[in-house]
N, C-alpha and C positions, 0 to 999 in steps of 0.2 A: 318370414316366411308363411304364405296363405297354403290354406290343405284343401287335397278336395275332398267332399264328401265319401264317410264311409260309405263300402258297397251296402247296398240295400239286406237287409234280412229277408229270406225268402223263406216263404211258408209250404205248406204240405202240399198244396196243390197249384206252386208257382209253377209257368210256363218256361221251358229250357233247360230243367232240371230233369233227372232221370230218377224216374220215379220203381220203387219194385214193382215186379210183375210186369215190366214191359221189355221188348227185345230190345234196346238200348242199354238197359238193367244186365240182361242174361249177358249180353255181348261184354260189356266193360268187366265184369266179372269172370266171364271167359279167360280176358286176356289177361287179367290181373292175377285171376288163378295159375296161369302156365308162368307170368315173371315172378312170379312168389316159387313155385315150385322149383324154378331151375336156379335163385336166388340164394336158398336156403338147402337146397339140396348142395350146392357147390360150397357153399358155407360150411356144410357138416361132414360132410361124407368124410374127414378124418377122424369123428371122434372114435368110431368104434376100432381103430388103427393106432392109438394111442399102446395100446401093450405091444403091435408088433413094431413102431417107431424105435420102442427103448430095447428090443431085443434087434433090429436089421443097425443100429446108428450106436446104442451103448450108451444112453439115453435115461436119468430115473423120470420117475411120474411125472414131477410139477416140471422138469425141461421138457418130457414129450408133451405137455399140455398146452404148449409156447406156440405149438403147428395152430391149434385153435384160438387160444387166449391172444394172440401176438393178432393175429387177421381182426377180433373183435375188438381189439383196442385201436387198430389205427381204422376201421370201420365206424366206431363211436366218433372221434375224430372230423372224421372224414364229413359226416353228416352234420357237422354242424355250418358246412359251407354250402353242402349239396343243394339247399333251398333255395340259397341264394343264389346259384347259377342256375335252378330252377327257376328265377324270379325273373332271371333276364334269358333266357334259351329255349323256355319251354320245357313244360313236365313231360312231354312224349318222349323227345329227343333226347333228353340227359336219361328216363329209365329204360330206352331201347337201347344203345350205347355202353350205359353200366353193365345191361346184362349180356351181352355178345362179347363184349372184354373180359369178362369173369370168367366166361366159360374155357374163352381161348388160355388162360393165365390158369386154370384148373388142369387142364389138358399139356400143357409144359410143367405142372409140379409134377407131373407121372413120370416126367424125363429128369427131375434131378437126382445128380449121382451123388450128391453127401447131404449132411443136417445143415450146414448152415446154407447152401442154396435153396433147398425148401423151404425156410423159415424165413426168407428173403422174398419167394417169391408170392409165401402165404401173406405176408405185411404187405406186399403192392397189392394180392387181390381184396386186402379189407378196402384200401382205396377205390376201385375199380368196383368194390360190391354198394358202395354207401351211396351211390349214385339212386337206388331202389328207394327204400326202405321208406326214405322221410315223403320224399317226392309221391309214392302213391298213397300215403294216408294222406297229404296235401289235396292229390288230385280227386280221392272220394268224394271229401270232404266239400273241395270248389262245387264239384259236381255236381252232387246225388242231393236228393231233398232231405230234408231234416229227418222226418220218421224213418228213411233208408238206409241213413250215413252205420246205426249200429249194425245191420243184416250186413249192408255192403263188405264193412270191416270182416265181421265174422268170416263171412265168403273168402276174403282175400286170406287173412290168418289161416285159414282152411288148408289153402294152395301152400302157404309158408309148411303145415304142421306133414301137410303130405310129401314135399318137396325135402322137407326134412329127412321122414322117416325114410323118404326112398332114397336119398344121396346116402345115409348111414347102411340100410337096409344091403344095399348094393355091393359097399364097399366092405361089408363083415360077410355077405355071403360068400362073394367071388373070391375074396383072401383067401380062402379055404381050397379052393379049385386051381386059383389062378394065379393067385398075388395081389398086393393092394395096387399095383401098379398099374393094372389092367383092370380091376376094379375103379380106382380114381378116372382113367381113359373114359369109361363107359358114359358115369358122372357127366362129365364135361360136352360129349357129346349130344348127348340127354340136354343140357343147359343151352347147347347151341341151336337145336331144333325147336326148345322153348323159348327164345329169345326172339326165331323168326315166327313162331306164332304172335307172340304180345305183337310185333311190329304191323302184322297184320293185320290183328280185330282191334287194338284199341284206337276207339275216336279220337279226334282231338279233341283240346280243352275247348268249352265253349267259353267260360268263365275268369279262364286267364288274360292276364293284363300285362306285360310285357315290365320289367323294372331293371333299370341299366344297374348293376354291382357298385354300389358305394362302401367303402367299409366304414366311416361313418353311420352311416343310414343302419349296415348290417349290427355296430353295435350299441343304437337304440332301439333296434329293436329286436335284439335279444334283451334289452335292459327294464325296456316297458313289459315284456310276460312277467315280471316279478311283480308286478302290480296288483295281479291277482292273486288273493290267497292260496286258493286253490292249487296252480300249476305246479310250485315245487316238493307238494308232498304226491302230487303223482308223480314226478319225476324218479322221486325216491321209491315209489312203489314200482317202478319197471326195475329200477336198480336192483330189487330186491327179490323181482318174478324171476327175472333171465338168471342173474345171479346163483338162488337156489336151485334151479330147475337144471341148469347148466353143470353146475357140480356134483349132482347127480350122477346123471349118466357118464359124465368125467372118466368117472373113478368106479362106475358098477361092472363095470368091464374085468377090469384088474381084480376084483373081488372073487367075480362067477369065475375066472377062468382059474383060481388058485383053486387050493382043497380047503373046505369039503367038497366044493362044486365040481370044480375039473371040468367044465366047460369046454365045448367046443367052441372055435373063433364062429364058427358058424353061425351056431344054437344064439350066442351073446349077440351076434349081428341083429338075427333076427327078433331077438327081444324091443329091436326099435320099431316094428309093425305097432305097438302101441301107441306109435304117434298119432295113427290111426282115429284115436278117442279126439284128437286135437279137431280134427275135422265136424265132428259132432258137437263137442262142451264147446269150442268158439262161437259159433252163428246162435250155438240155445242158449247160452250166458247172456250173451250180447244182446239177442232179442227180449229174455225174460229181462233183462237190465234194465230195457225201453221201456220197459210193459209198467213193471214195480217199482222201478227207479235204481238206480247206481248203488246207492249209500246202501240200499237193503239187501244188493248181492250182493258185492264186493268181496265182505267181511266173510263170507260164507268160499270166498275161492280158498282163501288163506287157511281159515280152519278144515278146509278138506286138505290141500297141503301138509298141514300138520300132521294131521291124522298118519298120510302117507309116509311122509318120513319116521315116524316112529313105529309104522310095521318095520321098514326095512332092519330097522335092529334085529329082529326075530330070525330066528335059524333055518326055520323051514324054508323051501323053495317059492312053494306058492304063496305065504306070507308078505318075503320080498317084491314078488312081481306084485302083486295085489297091492303095497304100497304104493309104488314104481306107476301104477294105473292109478293111484288117487291122487295122486301128487302131479300126475300130466293133465290131469280132467282138471282140476282146479288152477295151475297153471295156463292155460290155454284160455278161458274163461274168464280167468284174470286179466291177462294179457289184452283181449278182447274190449273187455269193462274199459279198461283205465285206457288205451288208444282212443278209443272211441269221444272219451269224457275229455281228453287234452285237446282234440279238435272241437269241440263245443264250449269250450271255456276258453278257448283262444281267439276266437273270433277272427280280424283281419289279418292275423298272426300266425294265421295256422301254420305257416312253412317250418318256421323259426319255432314255431313251438314244438312241432314237430321233432325237429331238428336234435333241439335239447332234450325233449323227452327220449328217443332213440341214442342220443349222447349217454345218457344215464342206464339204458337198459341196456347196451352191449359192452359199457364201462362194470356193471356187475356181473357180465358173463368171463370178461377179460382176468378182472381181480381177484373174485371170488372163483374161477374156475380154476386159476393158476395159484391161490392157496390154499383150495382144497386138497392138492396134490403135496403140500407141508404135514396139512393133518392127517392123510394117509399113510405117509411114510413114519408118522411117528405113533400113530393110534389107531391106526388100521382103518375097518369101515365105521367101527364108532365115532371118530373122532371125527371123520365128514360129517354123518348122520345130524352130531349136536350141533356140528359148525351150520350146518344148514336149517335147523330146526331152530337155531338161533335167527338168523335172516327172516324165519317165515313168521315168527312171533313178532320182530318188529314192523313186522308188513302188515300184522293182523292188528296191532297197533295203530298203526297209523292209518285201517280203514275204519276201527271203529271213532277212529279221533274227527273224520271227514263226515260224519254226520253233522258237526258243529257249523259245515260251508252254506252260505246264503242260498238257497236256490237260485238259478238261471231262468228269463223269463221264458215260456216253452218254445219259443221259435225267434227266439234273436239269436243274429250271429254275431252281435259286440258285445262283448265284457263291461262289467263295472266300472273299466277306467276305457279312456280313448284310447285306440290301437287302428284308426285309418293309415294305411298306406301313403296318404296322401301327406299324412304328418311328418313324415322321414324324406328327407332329404334327397 
């Protein structure tokens, strides 16, 4: 079957693409900031509530973590198909519907009377949430000029960071004063407002070409991605990054609520304000990687995460919190670099590469986040810390190994092997 030509590579000054410093750049980033804020607030608002779920529903640490791990697991599988649906139905429509439906489901979760019902709603939430993250990465890669993608991705991830922080902070603090159900409902209402802002501000795609959904074509698109030597290793980095990060935050509350700290739920919830560091580290590290090279910067983010995990093994509270700060800074910087690198190497298969990356990313959260409960139950915090340290060391080894990858042309959008859309039936 003859194939259409691959989309032409766009350079820094190509007309029709969004450039840093323009009104269109600010509009897109404000819209995606709101969507990221909503999505990750809705996803992670239950994380500081795991000890509350253990008390209210009589479940253990690992079972309580299912309220988050189940959502991220379903989310991971949903994103394998979200990119294909957005190829057929359009980027913006998928993202708007995803954000609004997810907010309504979180509002419903605040009313669930028992543990199985809550888990069922949280599983469905994973499916609806899957429509935004992979498609947002694809939208940025399609609509922005190459030098602006790293900064745009970093600003989008900043919205994710503030949303994740705010969702956790709101539920964590309100639990002490009004109960966890009120906190979850407040996060849901904020999510609905952000969905409406996103719908009004985001410009329609200018470089999107609709393609019908084809299961055979979908298999071929996913298969051809692995012709690139670097992408599978970047997918592994995503698994390790979020797996390590979420595991620490899942079980930190259990540690700090117990002796010798005996902190209140409101204080433990306020610790999630550390997420604000991500609003600085993700764009800064992404921009730095664009200037110095991703290979030269990525390994430093894992080294910083490792230092942070080891600090949490200390007893003084200020050292524990310093370790969480270092881990958070390194995580957001690493995710910004790796996610933009995936879009750079994927060429014309951006949507499917983004879906595979985020599948691995959220499976890291689901699998490692749940396994961390077993380590906490058997060895308390030291078990969690050494489990996370092992994941970070593996990520550091991969980051150093990526030095051997051949560099891509500066502005080319197609990878070393042909991946044009037209080659797919």
